[in-house]
N, C-alpha and C positions, 0 to 999 in steps of 0.2 A: 677219522673224519670229524667234521664239526658242523654246527648249525648256525646259520646267520640269517636272522629275520625270516625263519621258515624255509630257508634254502639249505639243503644238505649239500655240502661241497666236497668234491672229490678231485684229486689230481690223478690223471691217467697219463703215464709216460709211455708212449708208443714204442714198441720194439717188435722185431720181426720174428716172433714165435707164433705158433698155431695152436688152436684149441685141440684139434684132433689131427692125427696123421695116419695115413693108410699104411698098413704093414705089408710085407711081402709074403705073408703066410695066409693064404685063403682070401686075401683082399679085405680082411677085417680092419676096423679102425681101433686105435688105442688112444687113451687119454694122454695129453702132454701138459706139463706145467706152463702157464702163460704168465710170465713175469712182466708187469707193466709199471715197474717202479725204477727204471734206469735213471731217472732224474735225481733219485736219492743216492743210489750207488749201483755199480755194475759188477757182474761176475769177473774175476780176474782171469785174463786170457792165459792159455798155456805158454805163450811166448814170454809173457811177463813173469810168470812163475819160474820158467827156465832161466831167465836172466837174473832173477834174484838168487836162485839156488846156486848158479855159477859164481856169482859175486861172493856169496857166503862161504862157499866151499873152496874156491880157487883164488879169489882176489880179495882176501879178507884183511889186508893190511890197512893201517891208518894212512889216508891220503896226504897227511901233513908230514909223515915220517920221510926221512931222506934216504933210507936204505931201499933195497930192491923191492921188498914187499910193499912199502909205502909208495914207491914210484909206480908200481903196477896199478895200485888202487887209484892213484892220482890220474894216470893215463886213462883208466876206465871212466873215471868221473868226468874228465874233459871230453871223452868220446860221447858220453851221455848228454853233456851240456850242448855239444855240437848237434846231436840228434834233435833234442827238444827245440833248440834255436832254429834249426832247419824247418821244423814243422810250424813254428810260430812265424817264421819269416824275419829273423833278426840275426845279429851277430852273437856268437856264444858268450862274449863278455857282457852281454846285456841280460843274461839269464842268471837269476839268483834262486837257488833251491831252498824251499821252506818245508814246513810240515803239512802244508795244504793251503787251500784257498782262504780259510778263515785267518790264518797267520799272514798270508800274502795281503789280504784286504786290510788288516790292521796295520801291517808294516807300511803299506802305501798311504793310508790316511794319517796315522800318527806321524810317520816319518816325513811326509810332505808338509803337513800343517805346522809341525814344530820347526822344520827347516825354513819355512817361509813366513813365520809369524811377524817378523819385523816389517814385512811388506804390506801386510793386511791381515784381516781376521775373518773374512767371510768364506764359508765353504758351501758349495751348492751340490746337492745330490738329489735323488728322487725318493718319493715316499714309498716306492715299491721295490727298493733294493733288498738284497739278501740281509738277513739279520746281523751278520758280522759287520756290514757297513753301517746299518742303522744304529747299532749299539755303539760302534766306534765313534760315529758322528755325535751321538748323544753324550758320550764321555767328553769329547772335545768341547761341547757346549759348556760343560762344567768348568773347563779350563779357560773360559772367556772368549771362545770363538763363536761367531754368529753362524748358525747352520740353517740353510734354506732347504726344506724338503719339498720338492716340486711334485704335486700330485699328478697321476695319470688321468687321462680322459675317462669318462664312464664306460667306454667300450674297451678299455685296457690299453689303448695306444698312448704314446707320449711324443708329440711333435718336438723336433729339435729347437724350434723357435721358442717354445715354452720354457725350455731349460736355459736358453741363451738370455731370455728376458731377466732372469734372476742374477745374472752376472753383472758386476759393476767394477769400478776401478779398485775397490777394496778386496776383490775376490782373489784368493790365492790357490784354490783347489776346486775342481769339479770332478765328481765321481758318479759314473753311470754304468749300468749293465749293458752288455751287448744283446744278450737274450735273457729275459726275465725267467727266473727259475720256477715260478708258479703258473704264469700265464703263457709263456712262450713268446711274449711280445719282443719283436726285433727292433732295436733302436738304430737310427741312422747315425752311427758313430762318426764317420768322416764329416758329415754335415754339422753335427754338434761341435766338433773340433774347430771347423772353419768359423762358425758363428761366434763361439765364445772368444776366439782369439781376435776377432774383429773388435770386440768390446774391451778385451784386456789381453794383450800379447804375452804378458808375464805369467798367466795362470797355468798351473799344472793340471793335466787331464789324466785321471785314472779310470780304467775300465775293468769291470769284473767280466772276464771272458769265459767263465767256467762252463756255462751251458752252450757255448758256441764252439769251443776248442775241439777240433777234429770232427765237428758236425756241420758247421757252416764254413765254406772256404773263405779264408782271409789271410792277408799278410799284415802282421802287426805294424810293420814299418810304414804301411800305406794307410793306416787308419787315422793317423794324426794324434795318437795318444802318447803320453810320456811313461805311463805305468799300466801293466795289465796283469791280472791274477788268473792263474789256471790251476787245475787239480788233476791228479792221476786217477782217482777212483771213479770219476764220471766217464772215463774212456777205457775201461777194462784194465786199469792198473790197480795197485794196492792203495788202501787207505793210509794216511799219514805222510804223504809226500805231495808236493806241488811246487809251483815256481812263481816268481814275480819278475816280469819283464821291466827293466829300468833302462830307459833310453839313454844312450851315451850323452854325457854332459849334464844329466839330471842328478841333483844331489838331494838325498833325503837322509834323515837321521835314523839310526838303527833302534830297535826296541830292546835288543840284548847287547851285552858287552862281555868281553873276556876272551876273545880269540880273533885270529886274523882270517879265519875261514870265510869264504864267500865275500871276499874283499871287505871284511869287517862289517858288512851289512847284516849278515846273519851268522854270528859266530857259533862255534860248536862243531864237533866232529861230524862230518857229513855221513848220512846213512846211505852208503854206497849201494847196498843191495836194493833198497827201496827206489833209489834214483835210477838204478839200472832197469828195474821193472817198469818204472814210469817211462823211460826212454823207449823201451821195447813196445809198450802199449801205444805210445804216441805215434811211433813209426808205423805200426800195423794199422791203427785206426785211421791215420791220414791216408794210407794207401787204399783203404776200403771206403773212404768218406763218400764219394760221389755215388757209387752204386747203392750204398746203405741209405743215403738220403732219398734216392728215388723210391726205394722199397718202402721206407718208413712213411714217405709222403702219401703213397697209395694206401697204406694201412690207415693212416690218419684220415684220409678222405672217406674211406668206407666206414670207419668208426663214426665220423661226424654225421654222415648220411643216416646211419641206422639209429644213432642217438636222437637225431632231430625228429625222427618219426615216432618217438615215444612221448606220451603225455607226461608233463611234469618234469621234463629234463630241459635245463637251460645251459647253453654253452657260453662260458665266460671268456675263453681265449679269443683274441681277434682272428678274423678270417685269414690274415696273412702272417699268423704266428709261426714260429718254428714248428715243423711237423713232429718234432720229438716230444712236445708237451701239449697236452689238452686238459683244460680245466673246465669242470662242469658242476652244476648244482642239480640236486634231485629233490623234488618236493615230497614231503610226507613220509620219508623213510629215514630213520635215525642212522647216522653215519656208521656207528660201530656195528649195527646189524647188517648193513650192506657190505661193509668190509669183510666181516667174518663169513657171510653167506657166499661171497665171491671166493674167499680163501678156501672154503670147503670144496669148491670146484677147481681148485688149483690156479685161480686167477688172483694176482697180487696187484693191488692199487694202493695209493697213499691218500691220506686225508688232508694233506697239505705239505708244506716244507718239513723235511725230516728234522731240521733244527728247531722247529716250533714245538714239537712233541705234543700235538693235540690242541695247542692254543688257537684261538680264532685268528684267521689270516689277516695280517696287517696289509697285505697286498689288495685283497678284496675290499677291505675297509677303505683303503685309499681311493678305490674306484667309486666309492659312494654307496656300496652295498650295506644294508642295515646289519 
C-alpha cells in the first residue's frame, strides 16, 4: 500500500470467497482464506492444470516439426487458437500467442508505431494505462514520436470525446484500456473507435482488454479495434502466456526475429502446454462469466456499502466501474500496517498495481490526487 497526500490507498479485487463458512459438524464455523487480489493474479484452475499436464506428457512435440509428434502438437496448438478466438469473438488467424499482456502491449505499440511512422508521428493514449503501455509510449517518445497522455476526470472516468479531441490528421495510433486495472473504470471502446475514425480513418486502435476478458461480455470484432491484448493469469490460467488480437489486414512490425512461428509476428517455438492451459481457462471462464459477474457485483455492492459507513474511508473507483475492482483510500493508517493486519486474518489485498511494486500510483496521480 502507499500514501498519497494523507490518503492510504488500497486496491481491493472482489472475488466470491467468504470470511467464514459453516461446517457440517455441530454447526460450527471455521475460518477461510479471503483472497481479494485477483486483479493481480488468479489461482490456476484444475482444468488448466490438466490441459498443461496432458500437453507436456502426451503432446510434447515441436509444432513446427513435420513428423507425427510435431503434427499432433500443431493440431493441438490450432485447436487452442480456435478456442481463444471463439472466446474473443474473432477468427483464429487473428490470434497471436505471446508471453503475456506486457509483451502483447509492447508488440502492439511498437509494432503499430514503427509500421505507420511514414504516415505520421502522433500517438494518443491515456494517463492511466497499464505501466507496460505507459513505458512503451515513453520509449516511443525518445524515438521521435509525439505522445499525448489524456488524463482521466477527477472521478476516475474518461469520456470518449476527450480522447477523440487529441486525435488529428497526424495521429497513427490510439491505445486505451477497456477496464482500468486500478480503478475498474470501463471505457466506451466502440464510441472511442467511431469518434477517432471520424477525425482520422487511417488511425490504428489498440485496446488493453486484460481486466475485461472473460469478465465483461464482448466480441472483439464488434468493438471497432484493430489490436487487443489479453492474458491468461487473470482468468485462472498460468502466468507467462497471453495473446494479441490482430485484425485481418492490419500490418504491424514484429519485436523479435528469427523464425516463422505465429506468422513471423512472434517467432520462437510456441509454449504449447501454457497455451493449452490458457485455452482451457478461457473456455471455462467464458462459460461461467455471467453468473460470476452477478455474484461479484453483489459482493462489490455490499463492500461499498459497508466501507462507506466507516469514517476516513474514501472510494476512488467510479460508481459504474467493473465490479471486479474497487479502489479506496484510508486516512490515518499506514498501508503496510493495514495490509499485514488483514493478512493475519487471512484477507489478501493489494496496495496498487502489482507491476508498480509499491510505487505511488500514476493512476491516482492522473486523477489529480496529491
